[in-house]
N, CA, C and O atoms as a GROMACS GRO file, in nm:
protein
  244
    1MET      N    1   8.186   7.392   8.667
    1MET     CA    2   8.049   7.348   8.679
    1MET      C    3   8.005   7.270   8.556
    1MET      O    4   7.928   7.174   8.567
    2LYS      N    5   8.052   7.310   8.440
    2LYS     CA    6   8.010   7.242   8.317
    2LYS      C    7   8.055   7.097   8.316
    2LYS      O    8   7.982   7.010   8.268
    3TRP      N    9   8.178   7.069   8.369
    3TRP     CA   10   8.222   6.929   8.373
    3TRP      C   11   8.131   6.847   8.463
    3TRP      O   12   8.096   6.734   8.428
    4GLY      N   13   8.092   6.902   8.578
    4GLY     CA   14   8.003   6.831   8.668
    4GLY      C   15   7.870   6.800   8.603
    4GLY      O   16   7.815   6.691   8.621
    5GLU      N   17   7.818   6.894   8.528
    5GLU     CA   18   7.692   6.872   8.457
    5GLU      C   19   7.709   6.763   8.351
    5GLU      O   20   7.620   6.680   8.332
    6ASN      N   21   7.823   6.764   8.282
    6ASN     CA   22   7.845   6.663   8.179
    6ASN      C   23   7.864   6.524   8.240
    6ASN      O   24   7.827   6.424   8.179
    7ASP      N   25   7.921   6.517   8.360
    7ASP     CA   26   7.939   6.387   8.425
    7ASP      C   27   7.806   6.319   8.454
    7ASP      O   28   7.800   6.196   8.462
    8THR      N   29   7.701   6.396   8.471
    8THR     CA   30   7.570   6.335   8.494
    8THR      C   31   7.489   6.319   8.366
    8THR      O   32   7.409   6.227   8.354
    9SER      N   33   7.510   6.408   8.269
    9SER     CA   34   7.430   6.402   8.146
    9SER      C   35   7.497   6.322   8.034
    9SER      O   36   7.428   6.256   7.956
   10GLY      N   37   7.630   6.327   8.027
   10GLY     CA   38   7.701   6.260   7.918
   10GLY      C   39   7.683   6.328   7.783
   10GLY      O   40   7.705   6.267   7.679
   11LYS      N   41   7.641   6.455   7.786
   11LYS     CA   42   7.614   6.528   7.661
   11LYS      C   43   7.737   6.531   7.570
   11LYS      O   44   7.726   6.509   7.449
   12VAL      N   45   7.854   6.560   7.628
   12VAL     CA   46   7.978   6.562   7.550
   12VAL      C   47   8.049   6.428   7.568
   12VAL      O   48   8.087   6.392   7.679
   13GLY      N   49   8.066   6.355   7.460
   13GLY     CA   50   8.138   6.229   7.464
   13GLY      C   51   8.052   6.106   7.488
   13GLY      O   52   8.095   5.994   7.460
   14GLY      N   53   7.932   6.126   7.540
   14GLY     CA   54   7.842   6.014   7.566
   14GLY      C   55   7.864   5.951   7.703
   14GLY      O   56   7.967   5.972   7.767
   15LYS      N   57   7.766   5.875   7.747
   15LYS     CA   58   7.768   5.812   7.879
   15LYS      C   59   7.884   5.714   7.893
   15LYS      O   60   7.945   5.705   8.000
   16ALA      N   61   7.917   5.640   7.786
   16ALA     CA   62   8.024   5.540   7.793
   16ALA      C   63   8.159   5.606   7.824
   16ALA      O   64   8.237   5.554   7.903
   17LEU      N   65   8.186   5.721   7.762
   17LEU     CA   66   8.310   5.793   7.789
   17LEU      C   67   8.314   5.843   7.932
   17LEU      O   68   8.416   5.831   7.999
   18VAL      N   69   8.204   5.899   7.980
   18VAL     CA   70   8.198   5.949   8.117
   18VAL      C   71   8.223   5.834   8.214
   18VAL      O   72   8.299   5.850   8.310
   19GLU      N   73   8.160   5.719   8.193
   19GLU     CA   74   8.181   5.603   8.280
   19GLU      C   75   8.327   5.560   8.280
   19GLU      O   76   8.381   5.527   8.385
   20LYS      N   77   8.391   5.559   8.164
   20LYS     CA   78   8.532   5.522   8.154
   20LYS      C   79   8.620   5.622   8.230
   20LYS      O   80   8.712   5.581   8.300
   21MET      N   81   8.591   5.751   8.216
   21MET     CA   82   8.670   5.854   8.283
   21MET      C   83   8.660   5.844   8.434
   21MET      O   84   8.755   5.880   8.505
   22LEU      N   85   8.547   5.797   8.485
   22LEU     CA   86   8.524   5.791   8.629
   22LEU      C   87   8.555   5.654   8.688
   22LEU      O   88   8.518   5.626   8.802
   23GLN      N   89   8.621   5.569   8.611
   23GLN     CA   90   8.657   5.434   8.656
   23GLN      C   91   8.800   5.439   8.710
   23GLN      O   92   8.893   5.474   8.638
   24ALA      N   93   8.816   5.405   8.836
   24ALA     CA   94   8.948   5.411   8.899
   24ALA      C   95   9.045   5.311   8.837
   24ALA      O   96   9.007   5.199   8.802
   25LEU      N   97   9.169   5.353   8.824
   25LEU     CA   98   9.273   5.264   8.774
   25LEU      C   99   9.301   5.157   8.880
   25LEU      O  100   9.282   5.182   8.999
   26PRO      N  101   9.345   5.038   8.839
   26PRO     CA  102   9.363   4.926   8.933
   26PRO      C  103   9.473   4.952   9.036
   26PRO      O  104   9.565   5.029   9.011
   27ALA      N  105   9.462   4.885   9.151
   27ALA     CA  106   9.561   4.896   9.258
   27ALA      C  107   9.680   4.804   9.235
   27ALA      O  108   9.778   4.808   9.310
   28ARG      N  109   9.672   4.722   9.131
   28ARG     CA  110   9.782   4.631   9.097
   28ARG      C  111   9.824   4.654   8.952
   28ARG      O  112   9.743   4.689   8.867
   29ASN      N  113   9.954   4.634   8.926
   29ASN     CA  114  10.002   4.652   8.789
   29ASN      C  115   9.971   4.529   8.704
   29ASN      O  116   9.906   4.435   8.751
   30ARG      N  117  10.017   4.528   8.581
   30ARG     CA  118   9.984   4.421   8.487
   30ARG      C  119  10.035   4.284   8.528
   30ARG      O  120   9.979   4.182   8.487
   31ILE      N  121  10.142   4.279   8.608
   31ILE     CA  122  10.194   4.149   8.653
   31ILE      C  123  10.142   4.112   8.791
   31ILE      O  124  10.186   4.013   8.850
   32GLY      N  125  10.048   4.190   8.843
   32GLY     CA  126   9.981   4.158   8.969
   32GLY      C  127  10.045   4.214   9.094
   32GLY      O  128   9.999   4.185   9.204
   33LYS      N  129  10.150   4.294   9.080
   33LYS     CA  130  10.216   4.352   9.196
   33LYS      C  131  10.139   4.475   9.244
   33LYS      O  132  10.098   4.559   9.163
   34ALA      N  133  10.120   4.485   9.376
   34ALA     CA  134  10.048   4.598   9.433
   34ALA      C  135  10.125   4.728   9.408
   34ALA      O  136  10.247   4.731   9.421
   35ILE      N  137  10.054   4.833   9.373
   35ILE     CA  138  10.114   4.964   9.349
   35ILE      C  139  10.123   5.038   9.482
   35ILE      O  140  10.022   5.057   9.551
   36GLU      N  141  10.245   5.078   9.519
   36GLU     CA  142  10.264   5.148   9.646
   36GLU      C  143  10.194   5.284   9.643
   36GLU      O  144  10.192   5.353   9.541
   37HIS      N  145  10.139   5.321   9.755
   37HIS     CA  146  10.072   5.451   9.772
   37HIS      C  147   9.963   5.473   9.667
   37HIS      O  148   9.945   5.584   9.617
   38HIS      N  149   9.892   5.367   9.634
   38HIS     CA  150   9.786   5.376   9.532
   38HIS      C  151   9.673   5.466   9.580
   38HIS      O  152   9.628   5.456   9.694
   39GLN      N  153   9.628   5.553   9.493
   39GLN     CA  154   9.510   5.636   9.518
   39GLN      C  155   9.408   5.605   9.410
   39GLN      O  156   9.445   5.564   9.300
   40LYS      N  157   9.282   5.623   9.441
   40LYS     CA  158   9.179   5.601   9.340
   40LYS      C  159   9.185   5.716   9.241
   40LYS      O  160   9.123   5.821   9.260
   41TYR      N  161   9.260   5.694   9.136
   41TYR     CA  162   9.287   5.794   9.033
   41TYR      C  163   9.227   5.744   8.903
   41TYR      O  164   9.248   5.629   8.865
   42ALA      N  165   9.153   5.828   8.834
   42ALA     CA  166   9.082   5.786   8.714
   42ALA      C  167   9.102   5.886   8.602
   42ALA      O  168   9.023   5.980   8.588
   43TYR      N  169   9.205   5.868   8.522
   43TYR     CA  170   9.226   5.952   8.403
   43TYR      C  171   9.220   6.102   8.436
   43TYR      O  172   9.150   6.177   8.369
   44GLY      N  173   9.295   6.144   8.538
   44GLY     CA  174   9.301   6.285   8.575
   44GLY      C  175   9.202   6.325   8.683
   44GLY      O  176   9.201   6.440   8.726
   45ILE      N  177   9.121   6.232   8.727
   45ILE     CA  178   9.019   6.260   8.828
   45ILE      C  179   9.046   6.173   8.950
   45ILE      O  180   9.066   6.052   8.937
   46ILE      N  181   9.048   6.233   9.068
   46ILE     CA  182   9.066   6.157   9.192
   46ILE      C  183   8.929   6.125   9.248
   46ILE      O  184   8.842   6.212   9.259
   47ILE      N  185   8.910   5.998   9.284
   47ILE     CA  186   8.782   5.953   9.338
   47ILE      C  187   8.798   5.937   9.489
   47ILE      O  188   8.890   5.869   9.535
   48SER      N  189   8.710   5.999   9.565
   48SER     CA  190   8.715   5.988   9.711
   48SER      C  191   8.573   5.977   9.766
   48SER      O  192   8.475   6.001   9.695
   49GLN      N  193   8.565   5.939   9.893
   49GLN     CA  194   8.434   5.931   9.958
   49GLN      C  195   8.436   6.011  10.087
   49GLN      O  196   8.532   6.005  10.163
   50HIS      N  197   8.330   6.085  10.111
   50HIS     CA  198   8.311   6.161  10.233
   50HIS      C  199   8.168   6.140  10.279
   50HIS      O  200   8.073   6.167  10.206
   51PHE      N  201   8.153   6.091  10.401
   51PHE     CA  202   8.021   6.067  10.459
   51PHE      C  203   7.936   5.977  10.371
   51PHE      O  204   7.815   5.995  10.360
   52GLY      N  205   8.001   5.877  10.307
   52GLY     CA  206   7.930   5.780  10.225
   52GLY      C  207   7.892   5.829  10.086
   52GLY      O  208   7.823   5.758  10.012
   53ILE      N  209   7.936   5.948  10.049
   53ILE     CA  210   7.905   6.004   9.917
   53ILE      C  211   8.033   6.007   9.833
   53ILE      O  212   8.136   6.055   9.879
   54THR      N  213   8.025   5.955   9.711
   54THR     CA  214   8.141   5.953   9.623
   54THR      C  215   8.160   6.090   9.559
   54THR      O  216   8.066   6.151   9.509
   55HIS      N  217   8.284   6.138   9.563
   55HIS     CA  218   8.320   6.268   9.506
   55HIS      C  219   8.424   6.248   9.397
   55HIS      O  220   8.510   6.161   9.408
   56PHE      N  221   8.417   6.327   9.294
   56PHE     CA  222   8.515   6.328   9.187
   56PHE      C  223   8.584   6.463   9.189
   56PHE      O  224   8.518   6.567   9.181
   57GLU      N  225   8.717   6.462   9.199
   57GLU     CA  226   8.793   6.586   9.209
   57GLU      C  227   8.891   6.597   9.094
   57GLU      O  228   8.952   6.498   9.053
   58TYR      N  229   8.907   6.716   9.043
   58TYR     CA  230   9.004   6.743   8.937
   58TYR      C  231   9.088   6.861   8.979
   58TYR      O  232   9.035   6.967   9.013
   59SER      N  233   9.220   6.844   8.978
   59SER     CA  234   9.308   6.951   9.025
   59SER      C  235   9.322   7.065   8.925
   59SER      O  236   9.360   7.176   8.962
   60GLY      N  237   9.292   7.038   8.800
   60GLY     CA  238   9.302   7.142   8.698
   60GLY      C  239   9.443   7.166   8.649
   60GLY      O  240   9.468   7.263   8.577
   61GLY      N  241   9.534   7.080   8.688
   61GLY     CA  242   9.675   7.098   8.652
   61GLY      C  243   9.714   7.047   8.519
   61GLY      O  244   9.830   7.058   8.481
   0.00000   0.00000   0.00000
């Protein structure tokens, strides 16, 4: 719960860090080739949408 609260407040690390953490990695590599089986993954957090609402998931692994 504390991580979820910090994602909206930015108390730890600041808003800029939270925005960076929640930014999905690109679907193409540095030379422009598409990454197979790409998922919206952002520095340990998976970004998904359900019913038009964006969700951030962390497996805790």
